[in-house]
C-alpha positions in Angstrom: -91.7 1.4 -26.5 -89.9 4.5 -27.6 -86.5 4.6 -26.0 -86.4 0.9 -25.4 -86.7 -1.0 -28.7 -84.7 -3.3 -31.0 -85.9 -3.4 -34.6 -85.0 -5.5 -37.6 -83.3 -3.7 -40.5 -85.8 -3.8 -43.4 -83.2 -3.1 -46.2 -79.5 -2.5 -46.6 -77.0 -1.7 -49.4 -75.5 -4.9 -50.7 -71.9 -6.0 -50.9 -71.6 -5.0 -54.6 -72.5 -1.4 -53.7 -70.2 -1.3 -50.7 -67.3 -2.6 -52.8 -68.0 -0.1 -55.6 -67.4 2.9 -53.2 -64.3 1.7 -51.5 -61.8 3.4 -53.8 -63.8 6.7 -54.1 -62.5 9.6 -51.8 -65.2 10.8 -49.4 -64.5 14.3 -50.5 -65.6 13.4 -54.1 -68.7 11.7 -52.8 -69.5 14.7 -50.7 -69.1 17.1 -53.7 -71.5 15.0 -55.7 -74.1 15.3 -52.9 -74.1 19.1 -53.3 -71.8 19.6 -50.2 -75.0 19.6 -48.2 -74.4 16.4 -46.2 -71.9 15.8 -43.5 -71.5 14.1 -40.1 -69.8 17.1 -38.6 -66.1 17.9 -38.4 -66.0 16.8 -34.7 -66.1 13.1 -35.6 -62.5 12.2 -36.7 -60.8 9.0 -37.5 -59.3 7.6 -34.3 -57.6 4.6 -36.0 -54.2 4.6 -37.6 -55.2 3.9 -41.2 -57.9 2.2 -43.2 -61.0 3.1 -45.1 -64.6 2.5 -44.0 -67.5 1.2 -46.1 -70.6 -0.8 -45.2 -74.3 -0.7 -44.4 -75.4 1.2 -41.2 -76.6 -0.6 -38.2 -77.9 2.3 -36.1 -77.9 2.8 -32.4 -79.5 5.6 -30.4 -78.3 5.6 -26.8 -78.4 7.7 -23.7 -75.2 9.7 -23.4 -72.5 7.7 -21.6 -74.4 4.4 -21.8 -73.3 1.5 -24.1 -75.8 -1.3 -23.2 -77.4 -1.1 -26.7 -74.0 -0.9 -28.4 -73.1 -4.2 -26.8 -76.4 -5.6 -28.1 -75.8 -4.1 -31.6 -72.4 -5.9 -31.8 -74.1 -9.2 -31.0 -76.7 -8.6 -33.8 -74.4 -7.1 -36.4 -73.7 -9.0 -39.7 -70.2 -9.2 -41.1 -69.5 -6.0 -43.0 -71.9 -3.8 -41.0 -70.9 -0.4 -39.7 -72.3 0.4 -36.2 -73.3 4.0 -36.1 -74.1 5.4 -32.7 -75.9 8.6 -31.8 -74.7 9.2 -28.2 -75.7 12.8 -28.2 -72.1 14.0 -28.8 -71.4 13.8 -25.1 -67.8 13.3 -24.2 -68.1 12.6 -20.5 -68.0 8.8 -20.7 -66.4 6.6 -23.4 -68.9 4.4 -25.3 -66.4 1.9 -26.6 -62.8 0.8 -26.0 -60.3 -1.9 -26.8 -62.4 -4.8 -25.7 -65.4 -3.9 -27.8 -63.3 -3.1 -30.8 -61.6 -6.5 -30.6 -65.0 -8.1 -30.3 -66.2 -6.3 -33.3 -63.2 -7.3 -35.3 -63.7 -10.9 -34.4 -67.3 -10.7 -35.6 -66.3 -9.2 -38.9 -67.8 -5.8 -38.3 -66.5 -3.1 -40.7 -66.2 -0.3 -38.2 -67.7 2.1 -35.7 -69.0 5.7 -35.9 -69.5 7.2 -32.5 -71.2 10.5 -31.8 -69.6 10.4 -28.5 -66.2 9.5 -26.9 -64.0 6.4 -27.0 -61.1 5.3 -24.8 -57.9 3.1 -25.3 -56.7 5.4 -28.0 -53.2 4.1 -28.0 -54.5 0.7 -29.1 -57.2 1.9 -31.5 -54.9 4.5 -33.0 -52.2 1.9 -33.8 -54.7 -0.3 -35.6 -56.5 -0.3 -39.0 -60.0 -1.1 -37.7 -62.0 2.1 -38.6 -63.3 4.0 -35.6 -64.7 7.6 -35.9 -65.5 9.5 -32.8 -66.0 12.9 -31.4 -63.4 12.7 -28.6 -61.5 10.6 -26.1 -61.9 10.1 -22.3 -60.6 7.5 -19.9 -63.9 7.5 -18.0 -65.9 4.3 -18.8 -69.5 3.9 -19.7 -72.7 2.8 -17.9 -74.7 -0.2 -19.0 -78.3 0.6 -18.0 -80.0 1.9 -21.1 -82.3 3.2 -22.4 -81.5 2.9 -26.1 -82.8 1.9 -29.5 -81.4 -0.2 -32.4 -82.1 0.2 -36.1 -84.0 3.4 -35.8 -83.4 6.6 -37.8 -80.7 8.7 -36.2 -79.0 12.1 -37.0 -75.5 13.3 -36.4 -75.0 17.0 -36.8 -78.0 17.2 -39.1 -77.1 14.2 -41.3 -79.9 11.7 -41.1 -78.9 8.0 -41.1 -81.4 5.3 -41.8 -80.7 1.6 -41.0 -79.1 0.1 -44.1 -77.8 3.3 -45.6 -74.2 3.3 -46.9 -71.6 4.6 -44.6 -68.2 5.6 -46.0 -65.1 7.1 -44.4 -61.5 8.0 -44.9 -59.0 10.4 -43.4 -61.3 13.4 -44.2 -64.2 12.0 -42.2 -67.3 9.9 -42.7 -70.5 10.3 -44.8 -73.8 8.6 -45.2 -75.2 7.9 -48.7 -78.9 7.2 -48.5 -80.0 3.8 -49.7 -82.1 5.2 -52.6 -79.3 7.4 -53.8 -76.3 5.1 -54.0 -76.4 4.3 -57.7 -76.8 8.0 -58.8 -74.1 9.1 -56.3 -71.7 6.4 -57.5 -72.1 7.4 -61.1 -71.5 11.1 -60.3 -68.5 10.4 -58.0 -66.9 8.1 -60.6 -67.3 10.8 -63.2 -65.8 13.4 -60.8 -62.8 11.1 -60.1 -62.2 10.9 -63.9 -62.4 14.6 -64.3 -60.0 15.2 -61.4 -57.5 12.8 -63.0 -57.5 14.9 -66.1 -57.0 18.0 -64.0 -54.0 16.5 -62.3 -52.5 15.5 -65.7 -53.0 19.1 -66.9 -51.2 20.4 -63.8 -48.3 18.1 -64.3 -48.1 19.2 -68.0 -48.3 22.9 -67.2 -51.6 23.5 -69.1 -54.1 23.9 -66.4 -56.9 26.4 -67.5 -57.3 29.0 -64.8 -59.4 31.5 -66.8 -62.4 30.7 -64.7 -60.8 32.6 -61.8 -60.9 36.0 -63.6 -64.3 35.2 -65.0 -65.6 34.6 -61.5 -64.1 37.8 -60.2 -65.7 39.8 -63.0 -69.0 38.2 -62.3 -69.0 39.4 -58.7 -67.8 42.9 -59.8 -64.1 42.7 -59.0 -61.5 43.9 -61.5 -59.1 40.9 -61.8 -56.2 43.2 -62.9 -53.9 44.4 -60.1 -53.9 48.2 -59.7 
């Protein structure tokens, strides 16, 4: 039944793919996806430090209700990222310290919550990745409805079960299952190019001729008058 269903994940990125993305900045990955994909600036890292990478286990839940999130934790495999579409509502927290500790014990890689969390002092002092849209002390309901392992969307970014989820201090991003190899190649090349740029800056030989070329292209005289 739509609104009340728990599905099996049909595919997921493997550990090799997850590991290959761990050292790549999310900004570089985003640039290589044409800067068209994002989970929205509202969802920020709530943890103290630590990168996020793993296959998505998706949850769609009624705002303020975490029954299906509890179920998702019980179903998750080690290394999974539980990604929750709670409608962006901040009235009630969807997870807190107890659920985070349970997830850590089960080897879950992290949480992404399009909704609120609580127990920020504890979560903020830790290294377990938690991304959320806000914080409130008000607790959740546990009545449903909700769905597990269905397609969800957060601020226009579609997330399919098993897609790659990555996150760092800049935010989080979903890399579609079918695109991970191509995105990885492009992001690795971009990292190498940026390393050369940083070397050029340090050596005082950065080429900035493109700035005046761009100004001329849009009809602006680059010389001060």
